[in-house]
Residue frames relative to the residue before (quaternion, step in Angstrom):
aa qw qx qy qz dx dy dz
X 1.0000 0.0000 0.0000 0.0000 0.00 0.00 0.00
X 0.2514 -0.7582 0.5774 0.1688 3.62 -1.01 0.41
X 0.5642 -0.6056 0.4145 0.3783 3.63 -1.13 0.69
X 0.6255 -0.5177 0.4556 0.3649 3.54 -1.43 0.22
X 0.4422 -0.7464 0.4348 0.2414 3.42 -0.77 1.07
X 0.4591 -0.6655 0.5147 0.2853 3.56 -0.97 0.83
X 0.4760 -0.6615 0.5121 0.2713 3.56 -0.95 0.91
X 0.2177 -0.7499 0.6144 0.1126 3.67 -1.25 0.62
X 0.0750 0.7959 -0.5950 0.0823 3.61 -0.62 1.17
X 0.8367 -0.0992 -0.0431 0.5368 3.42 -0.51 1.19
X 0.7432 -0.4226 0.1883 0.4833 3.48 0.94 0.93
X 0.6550 0.5408 -0.3069 0.4294 3.50 1.31 -0.14
X 0.4053 -0.6914 0.5166 0.3013 3.72 -0.90 0.73
X 0.1092 -0.8204 0.5587 0.0536 3.55 -0.78 0.95
X 0.4493 -0.6853 0.4749 0.3210 3.64 -0.56 0.90
X 0.4932 -0.6592 0.4786 0.3053 3.56 -1.08 0.90
X 0.6081 -0.5476 0.4140 0.3987 3.60 -1.14 0.58
X 0.4830 -0.6552 0.4634 0.3502 3.68 -0.89 0.50
X 0.2891 -0.7344 0.5921 0.1630 3.57 -1.05 0.74
X 0.6428 -0.5380 0.3960 0.3749 3.45 -1.51 0.32
X 0.5659 0.5854 -0.3833 0.4361 3.66 1.24 -0.27
X 0.2072 -0.7407 0.6248 0.1346 3.48 -0.99 0.99
X 0.4460 -0.6965 0.4723 0.3048 3.53 -0.78 0.73
X 0.4479 -0.6438 0.5116 0.3510 3.62 -0.97 0.49
X 0.6773 -0.4732 0.3672 0.4271 3.48 -1.38 0.23
X 0.6952 0.4602 -0.3357 0.4383 3.61 0.83 -0.87
X 0.5822 0.5404 -0.3750 0.4780 3.67 1.11 -0.53
X 0.6723 0.4989 -0.3124 0.4489 3.64 0.82 -0.90
X 0.6685 0.4423 -0.3221 0.5038 3.63 1.08 -0.84
X 0.6094 0.5287 -0.4091 0.4263 3.67 0.89 -0.43
X 0.6867 0.5157 -0.2881 0.4236 3.44 0.83 -0.98
X 0.6756 0.5150 -0.2757 0.4497 3.48 0.96 -0.79
X 0.6472 0.4702 -0.2895 0.5255 3.58 0.99 -0.97
X 0.6348 0.4953 -0.3649 0.4675 3.76 0.80 -0.79
X 0.6420 0.5163 -0.3515 0.4448 3.70 0.83 -0.64
X 0.6839 0.5180 -0.2765 0.4331 3.38 0.96 -1.05
X 0.6448 0.5133 -0.2935 0.4843 3.59 1.15 -0.63
X 0.6991 0.4823 -0.2787 0.4482 3.57 0.88 -1.00
X 0.7100 0.4045 -0.2511 0.5188 3.58 1.24 -0.68
X 0.5110 -0.7017 0.3782 0.3216 3.52 1.26 0.42
X 0.3443 0.7133 -0.5170 0.3246 3.64 1.13 0.58
X 0.6814 0.1910 -0.1819 0.6828 3.45 1.45 -0.37
X 0.2364 -0.8463 0.4684 0.0918 3.54 -0.01 1.19
X 0.6433 -0.4912 0.3698 0.4563 3.68 -1.06 0.21
X 0.8066 0.2130 -0.2481 0.4925 3.61 -0.93 1.08
X 0.4546 0.6691 -0.4684 0.3553 3.50 1.24 0.21
X 0.1159 -0.8002 0.5875 0.0336 3.67 -0.92 1.00
X 0.0387 0.8160 -0.5718 0.0754 3.49 -0.77 1.14
X 0.4858 -0.6835 0.4854 0.2474 3.36 -1.00 0.96
X 0.5962 -0.5850 0.4010 0.3761 3.59 -1.13 0.80
X 0.6274 0.5451 -0.3052 0.4648 3.64 1.01 -0.91
X 0.6454 0.4988 -0.3265 0.4775 3.66 0.91 -0.82
X 0.6745 0.4828 -0.3006 0.4708 3.70 0.86 -0.89
X 0.6375 0.5148 -0.3386 0.4626 3.58 0.85 -0.76
X 0.6606 0.4554 -0.3486 0.4844 3.60 0.82 -0.75
X 0.6491 0.5605 -0.3086 0.4115 3.57 0.83 -0.96
X 0.7206 0.4095 -0.2022 0.5217 3.58 1.09 -0.93
X 0.3592 -0.7296 0.4914 0.3119 3.65 1.20 -0.36
X 0.5258 0.6154 -0.3968 0.4328 3.52 1.02 0.86
X 0.5685 -0.5291 0.4929 0.3924 3.60 -1.27 0.14
X 0.5782 -0.5961 0.4016 0.3861 3.68 -1.16 0.42
X 0.5304 0.6453 -0.4327 0.3391 3.72 0.99 -0.32
X 0.7136 0.4300 -0.2750 0.4799 3.59 0.68 -0.92
X 0.5865 0.5970 -0.3201 0.4441 3.51 1.20 -0.63
X 0.6698 0.5067 -0.2660 0.4731 3.30 0.99 -0.96
X 0.6659 0.4628 -0.3222 0.4885 3.56 0.94 -0.87
X 0.6130 0.5338 -0.3533 0.4631 3.67 0.94 -0.63
X 0.6275 0.5507 -0.3030 0.4595 3.57 0.95 -0.81
X 0.7007 0.4646 -0.2798 0.4635 3.56 0.90 -0.94
X 0.6045 0.5396 -0.3212 0.4901 3.60 1.25 -0.64
X 0.6429 0.5443 -0.2806 0.4601 3.52 0.99 -0.75
X 0.5862 0.5394 -0.3051 0.5219 3.50 1.26 -0.81
X 0.6291 0.5438 -0.3192 0.4546 3.57 0.87 -0.86
X 0.6646 0.5082 -0.2400 0.4924 3.53 1.00 -0.95
X 0.4455 -0.7032 0.4498 0.3235 3.60 1.05 -0.43
X 0.5244 0.6616 -0.3994 0.3574 3.50 1.27 0.26
X 0.7865 0.1319 -0.0976 0.5954 3.65 1.18 -0.36
X 0.3280 -0.6538 0.6414 0.2315 3.48 -1.49 0.21
X 0.2723 -0.7363 0.5967 0.1664 3.68 -0.70 0.93
X 0.1326 -0.8045 0.5790 0.0039 3.54 -0.77 1.13
X 0.4748 -0.7120 0.4348 0.2805 3.54 -0.44 1.25
X 0.8375 0.0286 -0.0908 0.5381 3.67 -0.85 0.94
X 0.7276 0.4114 -0.2844 0.4694 3.70 1.11 0.21
X 0.5870 -0.6161 0.3626 0.3801 3.59 1.26 0.30
X 0.6054 -0.5431 0.3959 0.4264 3.62 -0.65 -0.88
X 0.2390 -0.7140 0.6419 0.1450 3.47 -1.52 0.33
X 0.4690 -0.6833 0.5002 0.2510 3.48 -0.87 1.12
X 0.3772 -0.7459 0.4840 0.2592 3.71 -0.51 1.12
X 0.2543 -0.7164 0.6210 0.1910 3.67 -0.97 0.74
X 0.2671 -0.7389 0.6023 0.1412 3.55 -1.32 0.59
X 0.2258 -0.7662 0.5764 0.1727 3.58 -0.90 0.82
X 0.6762 -0.5025 0.3207 0.4329 3.52 -1.24 0.47
X 0.5593 0.5676 -0.3879 0.4632 3.73 1.10 -0.54
X 0.7530 0.3981 -0.2773 0.4445 3.44 0.65 -1.11
X 0.6115 0.5108 -0.3966 0.4560 3.69 1.05 -0.38
X 0.5405 0.5482 -0.4174 0.4828 3.72 1.11 -0.28
X 0.6376 0.5375 -0.3169 0.4518 3.58 0.89 -0.94
X 0.6418 0.5285 -0.3120 0.4598 3.63 1.03 -1.00
X 0.7166 0.4440 -0.2838 0.4568 3.52 0.80 -0.84
X 0.5488 0.5862 -0.4011 0.4407 3.56 1.08 -0.30
X 0.6677 0.5025 -0.2832 0.4706 3.43 1.09 -1.02
X 0.6668 0.5125 -0.3055 0.4466 3.50 0.95 -0.95
X 0.6697 0.4891 -0.3240 0.4553 3.58 1.05 -0.74
X 0.6448 0.4515 -0.3460 0.5105 3.61 1.18 0.07
X 0.7315 0.4084 -0.2844 0.4661 3.66 0.84 -0.72
X 0.6794 0.5022 -0.3334 0.4184 3.68 0.66 -0.93
X 0.6645 0.4928 -0.3436 0.4445 3.77 0.66 -0.70
X 0.6113 0.5483 -0.3023 0.4840 3.55 1.27 -0.66
X 0.5987 0.5358 -0.3203 0.5018 3.47 1.10 -0.77
X 0.6763 0.4904 -0.2983 0.4617 3.63 0.82 -0.91
X 0.6381 0.5521 -0.2983 0.4462 3.48 1.02 -0.83
X 0.6693 0.4837 -0.2572 0.5019 3.60 1.03 -1.10
X 0.6497 0.4914 -0.3396 0.4702 3.66 0.89 -0.73
X 0.6451 0.4918 -0.3343 0.4799 3.70 0.85 -0.69
X 0.6280 0.5219 -0.3426 0.4646 3.68 1.03 -0.66
X 0.7108 0.4756 -0.3292 0.4003 3.56 0.97 -0.68
X 0.2725 -0.8265 0.4695 0.1490 3.64 1.35 -0.09
X 0.0604 0.8338 -0.5375 0.1103 3.47 0.83 1.03
X 0.5038 -0.6120 0.5037 0.3434 3.57 -1.16 0.54
X 0.7472 -0.4450 0.3084 0.3854 3.51 -1.40 0.73
X 0.6627 0.5279 -0.3182 0.4253 3.60 0.77 -1.14
X 0.6689 0.5021 -0.2905 0.4648 3.71 0.91 -0.78
X 0.6922 0.4658 -0.2790 0.4755 3.55 1.15 -0.61
X 0.3230 0.8171 -0.4306 0.2063 3.48 1.36 -0.11
X 0.6362 0.5208 -0.3449 0.4528 3.69 0.92 -0.78
X 0.7067 0.4001 -0.3189 0.4886 3.68 0.90 -0.72
X 0.6202 0.4921 -0.4116 0.4514 3.63 0.89 -0.54
X 0.6570 0.4924 -0.3435 0.4560 3.67 0.74 -0.72
X 0.6473 0.5197 -0.3287 0.4504 3.66 0.96 -0.64
X 0.6288 0.5215 -0.3271 0.4751 3.56 1.13 -0.75
X 0.6891 0.4878 -0.2936 0.4484 3.49 0.91 -1.06
X 0.6281 0.5039 -0.3545 0.4753 3.62 1.13 -0.68
X 0.5723 0.5617 -0.3721 0.4674 3.75 0.96 -0.75
X 0.7204 0.4869 -0.2578 0.4213 3.50 0.68 -1.01
X 0.6337 0.5285 -0.2900 0.4848 3.44 1.15 -0.90
X 0.6793 0.4556 -0.3101 0.4846 3.55 0.85 -1.01
X 0.6063 0.5611 -0.3768 0.4190 3.71 0.83 -0.65
X 0.7284 0.4917 -0.2688 0.3941 3.47 0.89 -0.92
X 0.6744 0.4037 -0.2330 0.5726 3.58 1.45 -0.30
X 0.4265 -0.7211 0.4458 0.3152 3.57 1.39 0.06
X 0.4340 0.7012 -0.4811 0.2975 3.67 0.99 0.67
X 0.2459 -0.8361 0.4711 0.1361 3.51 0.08 1.26
X 0.5821 0.5516 -0.3769 0.4634 3.67 1.04 -0.76
X 0.7147 0.4656 -0.2960 0.4300 3.58 0.62 -0.99
X 0.6088 0.5445 -0.3239 0.4775 3.46 1.20 -0.71
X 0.6760 0.5176 -0.2898 0.4373 3.55 0.88 -0.80
X 0.5945 0.5405 -0.3285 0.4964 3.53 1.30 -0.71
X 0.6969 0.4840 -0.2803 0.4489 3.55 0.92 -1.01
X 0.6348 0.5201 -0.3314 0.4655 3.58 1.05 -0.68
X 0.6431 0.5036 -0.3429 0.4639 3.63 1.08 -0.63
X 0.6213 0.5554 -0.3171 0.4527 3.47 1.16 -0.69
X 0.5979 0.5474 -0.3333 0.4813 3.55 1.02 -0.76
X 0.6977 0.5085 -0.2818 0.4186 3.57 0.77 -1.09
X 0.6611 0.5002 -0.2908 0.4777 3.35 1.07 -1.10
X 0.6766 0.5075 -0.3031 0.4390 3.62 0.83 -0.89
X 0.6281 0.5274 -0.3377 0.4619 3.58 1.00 -0.53
X 0.6956 0.4584 -0.2783 0.4780 3.38 0.95 -0.83
X 0.6311 0.5250 -0.3289 0.4669 3.71 1.08 -0.64
X 0.7691 0.4034 -0.2181 0.4451 3.54 0.84 -1.00
X 0.5158 0.6758 -0.4479 0.2768 3.78 1.13 -0.23
X 0.5040 -0.6658 0.4419 0.3276 3.58 1.04 -0.31
X 0.7282 0.3877 -0.2891 0.4857 3.61 1.09 -0.04
X 0.2705 -0.7997 0.4967 0.2013 3.63 0.19 1.33
X 0.6490 0.5423 -0.3515 0.4015 3.72 0.74 -0.66
X 0.6687 0.4583 -0.2754 0.5166 3.57 1.04 -0.83
X 0.6157 0.5722 -0.3476 0.4157 3.48 1.00 -0.75
X 0.6682 0.5325 -0.2544 0.4530 3.48 0.94 -1.11
X 0.6696 0.5114 -0.2587 0.4724 3.44 0.91 -0.99
X 0.6534 0.4911 -0.3117 0.4845 3.63 0.91 -0.89
X 0.7662 0.3472 -0.2930 0.4545 3.63 0.57 -0.85
X 0.5116 0.5842 -0.4533 0.4376 3.64 1.11 -0.06
X 0.6878 0.4553 -0.2770 0.4928 3.65 0.86 -1.03
X 0.6056 0.5594 -0.3554 0.4405 3.69 1.10 -0.97
X 0.6737 0.4815 -0.3442 0.4425 3.57 0.72 -0.88
X 0.6225 0.5495 -0.3731 0.4138 3.76 0.91 -0.59
X 0.7135 0.4336 -0.2767 0.4758 3.50 1.20 -0.41
X 0.4093 0.7689 -0.4322 0.2335 3.51 1.26 -0.21
X 0.6349 0.5548 -0.3364 0.4194 3.62 0.91 -0.89
X 0.6551 0.4930 -0.3138 0.4788 3.60 1.02 -1.12
X 0.6349 0.5438 -0.3561 0.4176 3.64 0.87 -0.75
X 0.6969 0.4668 -0.2595 0.4786 3.53 0.91 -0.97
X 0.5893 0.5735 -0.3432 0.4539 3.64 1.08 -0.74
X 0.7803 0.4217 -0.1486 0.4373 3.48 0.90 -0.98
X 0.4040 0.7791 -0.4028 0.2599 3.46 1.59 -0.42
X 0.7895 0.4056 -0.1875 0.4207 3.55 0.75 -0.96
X 0.6584 0.5166 -0.2710 0.4757 3.38 1.51 -0.35
X 0.5732 0.5931 -0.3493 0.4445 3.59 1.40 -0.20
X 0.5795 -0.5131 0.4829 0.4094 3.49 -1.18 0.44
X 0.5988 -0.4550 0.4315 0.4983 3.76 -1.19 0.04
X 0.4209 -0.7399 0.4701 0.2333 3.59 -0.92 0.96
X 0.0166 0.8147 -0.5731 0.0863 3.47 0.51 1.24
X 0.6448 0.4895 -0.3285 0.4866 3.66 0.93 -0.87
X 0.6862 0.4741 -0.3237 0.4468 3.55 0.71 -0.92
X 0.6506 0.5016 -0.3453 0.4538 3.64 0.88 -0.66
X 0.6555 0.4859 -0.3145 0.4851 3.66 1.01 -0.68
X 0.6045 0.5630 -0.3051 0.4739 3.59 1.17 -0.62
X 0.6687 0.4790 -0.3142 0.4740 3.49 0.92 -0.72
X 0.6556 0.4756 -0.3184 0.4926 3.63 0.98 -0.98
X 0.6450 0.4831 -0.3822 0.4522 3.78 0.84 -0.57
X 0.6328 0.5296 -0.3348 0.4550 3.64 1.00 -0.54
X 0.6286 0.5051 -0.3003 0.5095 3.55 1.09 -0.86
X 0.6577 0.4968 -0.3581 0.4386 3.65 0.79 -0.72
X 0.6399 0.4912 -0.3390 0.4840 3.65 1.03 -0.68
X 0.6156 0.5179 -0.3837 0.4534 3.58 0.93 -0.71
X 0.6851 0.5331 -0.2952 0.3991 3.55 0.76 -0.99
X 0.7123 0.4679 -0.2325 0.4687 3.36 1.29 -0.89
X 0.4418 -0.6993 0.4363 0.3541 3.57 1.45 -0.08
X 0.4556 0.6695 -0.4701 0.3511 3.63 1.10 0.56
X 0.2203 -0.8470 0.4744 0.0951 3.50 0.24 1.29
X 0.6441 0.5297 -0.3231 0.4474 3.60 0.98 -0.67
X 0.7029 0.4488 -0.2781 0.4767 3.51 0.89 -1.02
X 0.5883 0.5784 -0.3685 0.4284 3.56 1.10 -0.75
X 0.6611 0.5361 -0.2710 0.4495 3.55 1.06 -1.07
X 0.7466 0.4173 -0.2292 0.4646 3.57 0.85 -1.10
X 0.5754 0.5856 -0.3576 0.4452 3.54 1.11 -0.52
X 0.7392 0.3823 -0.2312 0.5039 3.52 0.87 -1.02
X 0.5747 0.5635 -0.3990 0.4393 3.59 1.12 -0.26
X 0.6165 0.5029 -0.3185 0.5154 3.60 1.09 -0.83
X 0.6380 0.5263 -0.3637 0.4287 3.67 0.79 -0.92
X 0.7186 0.4759 -0.2598 0.4354 3.52 0.80 -1.13
X 0.5925 0.5620 -0.3316 0.4724 3.58 1.03 -0.79
X 0.7306 0.4575 -0.2519 0.4398 3.55 0.62 -1.16
X 0.6443 0.5182 -0.2939 0.4796 3.60 0.96 -1.04
X 0.6601 0.5329 -0.3046 0.4329 3.55 0.70 -1.01
X 0.6682 0.4732 -0.2860 0.4977 3.73 0.84 -1.11
X 0.6862 0.4703 -0.3423 0.4368 3.62 0.81 -0.78
X 0.6426 0.5254 -0.3265 0.4522 3.69 0.94 -0.78
X 0.7030 0.4624 -0.3023 0.4479 3.56 0.86 -0.98
X 0.5865 0.5777 -0.3363 0.4574 3.61 1.16 -0.60
X 0.6764 0.4874 -0.3092 0.4574 3.52 0.97 -0.77
X 0.6427 0.4994 -0.3442 0.4681 3.59 0.98 -0.82
X 0.6952 0.4857 -0.3196 0.4226 3.54 0.80 -0.92
X 0.6896 0.4301 -0.3266 0.4825 3.63 1.07 -0.44
X 0.5323 0.5950 -0.4169 0.4346 3.58 1.32 -0.01
X 0.4865 -0.6952 0.4252 0.3149 3.49 1.15 -0.42
X 0.5295 0.6399 -0.4169 0.3692 3.56 1.26 -0.22
X 0.3170 -0.7427 0.5469 0.2209 3.58 -0.96 0.66
X 0.7952 0.1410 -0.0656 0.5861 3.58 1.16 -0.64
X 0.1327 -0.7595 0.6290 0.0997 3.54 -1.22 0.45
């Protein structure tokens, strides 16, 4: 599963309204550890004992253990018997594999969403994400742009109507998060990417499933090639 997307209003991330469901301790541990990994607070190769993590999170070891097993299913960590967990590193070759998968899954999500012909109100998360990307680009705020980009991807997955495809796409997308953040300052301002998101959204709004699929496939192909080339030029073998 993936977390509920934050709303984007005028380029600002807004916390979702609280729901009646209280997250379990294992869910809370999972979300906190996942965030630490994706934000590189627990960098690739970092190894932590279960007891250390429990102390840091202020929890018992049982929910931490459950969270570690879930993170291992996500491909973000390797659970080591009696030694806690190690954050998984990703090679450039593995990142290329990840983008091959995304190039198959996300364009299909765009196609399915276009076929649904949802009303404008239900497409609001994608519209707000595109607006926020354009606003961030105008002031050269790369961090705000990255948050809006993530919101678009999550919105596309959540709205496509195929929960299994959505879960698979977001699991793989999370695995590439560290590489995207690593290259954020190295890349040119993402004008091409912003325009490609808007073009895909326009095709979805028009109900043009074929154009939505092909537009997003071209975007994913170009963006993945650009990111991998940057990493290879950086000389890093692992992320």
